[in-house]
N, C-alpha and C positions, 0 to 999 in steps of 0.2 A: 504494500500500500504506500502510495506517495503522500508524504505529509506536506503541510504548508511550509514554504521555505523561510528561513531567517532573512535571506535577501530575496525578496519576492520578485516574480516576473514584473516587468514594467510595461504597461499597456497604454497606448494612445489611440483613441478613437477619432478618426478624421474623415473617413470616406469608405466606400464599398470594397476597396482592395486592402487586404491586410497582409503585411510581411511579418512572418515569425522568424526571429533572428537568434541564431545560436552562436555563442561566444567561443573563443579558443581556449587552449590550455592556460591555466593561471589567469583566467579572465572572469568576468562577471557580467550580469545583465546590463549594468549601467554603462558598460563599454559602448553600447549602441545608443546612448542617450542623445548625443548630438545629432547623429544621423536620423534618429526617430523624430526628433523635433522638426528637422528640416523636411522629412517626408510628410509630416502632418501639415506643414505649410502648403504642400502640394496636394492635399486631400488624400493622402495615403495613410491608412492606419498601420499600426505596428504592435508587435508584442515581443519584447526582448526576454528570452527565457533564461531563468536561473538554472543552469544545467546541474548544479551541485545538489539540488533537491532530489535528483534521481539516485544519488549515492548516499543519502542520509542514513538509510536503515541497513541495507545489505549490499554486498557486491552485485554488480549488474553488468553482464557482458554486453558487447555492442549490439548483438541481435536482440537481446532482451530489452535494451534501451529503445531500439527502434519500435518494437511492439508497444512498449509502455508509453512512449512519447506520442505515437500516432493515436493510441487510445485516449490519451489525455487531450490531444488537440480535437479529436472527434467528439469528445464529451463536452467541449466548450461551445457556448452559443456562437454560431457563425452569423455575425451581423452584416457581413458583406457579401459580395458576389463571388469572390475568389480568394484563395490563400496562396501566398508565395513563400516558400521556405528558403531562408537565407542563412548560410553557414560559413564561418571563417575558420580555416585551419582545422583544429580538432573538431570544431563545430561543423565544418564542411564534411568531414568524414562521417560524423554522426548523421548529418543530413542525407548523405548518400545511402546509408543503411535504412533510414526512414523512407526514402523514395522507393527502395527496393522491396519494402513490405507490401504484401497483397492488400492490406487495409489502408494504404496510403491516401490521406485526404488532401494532398497537395495538387494544385493545378499548374504550378511552375516552380522553378528553383533558381537561386543564384548561389553559386559555389565559389568561394574565394580562397585561393591558395591551399587546396586540399589534396590529399594523396589517396587514391583508391586502394593502395595496399602494396606491400613488398612481396615479390613473387619468389624470392630466394629464401629457403629455410634458414640458412646460416645468417643472413641479414636480419631476418625476423628475430632470431635468438639474440643476436647482438643488440638490436634495438630494445628488446624486452629487458635485457640486463641493464642497459643504460637508463631506461625509464625506471627500473627498480631502484637505481641509485638516486634518481630525482625524487622518487617517493620517500625515500629515507630522509633526504635533505629537506623536503617539504615539512616533514614531521619534526626533525631534530635541530635544524639550523635556526639561528635567529631569523625572524622574518625578513628584515632588511637585507641580510646576507643572502638568503635564498633568492629574493627578487633580483638582487644585483647579479648573482650568478646566472639566473635565467636570462636576463636581458643581455648578458655578455656573449651569448651564443652567436657564432658568425652569421647565421641566417637572420638574426634579429638586429644585427649591428646597423646603426644608422636609423633604425625605426623609431617613430615617435613614441614617447613614453606617456601613458595615460595619467590622469590626475592621481597624484601621490596619495591624497587622502582617501580616495576611493579604493585604490589598490591596497592600502593598509587594512581596509575592512576585510580583505580576503583572508586575513589571519584567522578569522572566525570559521573559515572553511578549509583549514589546512588538512584536516582528516579526509574530507571528501576529495580534495585536490590530490593528496597522496594516493588515495584509492583509484583515482582516474588514471594515474600513471601506470597502474597495473591492469585494471579492467579495460581501459580504453586506449592502451598503448598501441602504437602502430605495429609493434611486435606481436601483439595478441590478436591483431586483426587478420582475418582471412582475406586474401586479395579479392577485390571485387571486379577486376578487369573483365572477366568473362561474363559477368552479369550486367555490366553497364548497358548493353543493348536492350535490356528489359525495361529501361526507363523510357517511357513513351510521352512524357510531357516536355515542354520547352525548358532547356537548361542554359543559363547564361553563366559561363565559367570565366572567372576573372583572376589574373595574376599581375604582379608588378613587373615593370620593365626590367628592373635590375635583378629579379628573382628568376634567373635562367633555368634553374632546376625545376621549379614548379611550373614554369612556362612550358617546358617540354612535356611535363606530365599532363598539363591541360590540353595540349594539342593532341596527344595520343588519346586521351579520354574522350574528347569531343568528336573524334573520328569514329568512335564506337556508339555514340548516342545520336539517333536520327535528328532530334530536335535541339541540338546543342550548338553553341557559338562561343568562341574564345575571344575575349577582349583583354588588351594589355594596358594597364594603368601607367601613364608616363611618370617619370621621375619618382618611382616607387620601388620598394623592396617587397618583403613578405607581408608587412603590416599595412596593406593598402587602405583599410578603413580609417587609419589615423595618419598615414603619410600623404594621402590624396583624397580627403573626405569630400571635397566639392565635386571632383570628377566622379567619384563613386555614387554620390547622390544623383548626379545627372544621368548616369548610366542606369541605375535601378529605377529611377522615375520614368525614363524613356521606355524601359522594358515593361514596366507595370502599367503605364497609362496609355501607350499606343496600342490599339486593338490587336488582338491575336499575339500579344507578347512579341512585338517587333524588337529587333536588336538595335543598339545604338550604332552610330557611325564611328 
């Protein structure tokens, strides 16, 4: 049973289209606050999901999350005409699992800097071991030291750092964050590449111009999804939502508001 979250989902009602936004590792629902406010100005509703509430009680594997999350979304009153699932990094991987569930309630998706899965067993084992170390650090290190170590990773170098006060609140969720490094590790994830063609809704896949690794992943993934398009955010690395928020807002707004989910230029 999913309990109410200490850090609740953040919902803005503004129009008939609703974006459900999933944050990344070591993130929280308020990471989407600026984007959600600007979407509301364009009459697009949003719900930023507190992913940690899914790990409050018990371990939850990726497939189990997908089923629970879709059931949670389906059980919420749908005040609009359609729902778009937006996921960044870890949230993007979780979003892909949700899209592949038979009970998927989503009409379209925006995937930002996500990985469908490692195909090499040795690489998965190596990643699982590395994430187990992050889990230990999330529990045992001082919180500022843990955040500093996390932000110092090469893939996140140069990325915008979100509000420090908000990030300090994540210490309340360090147990759930540690659990996510085990349950939702890329090393624990079965590769989804062979299943991507099962996705039949429009998918807008976004990566940063300087994030060459994930750009190549996006190109390969989009070639496997009939209704997919890859867009590259200029002057951005992995943290597109905070490195180029205005560009991302324009892209999502164009995708959501132009009929039949048209892709941006």
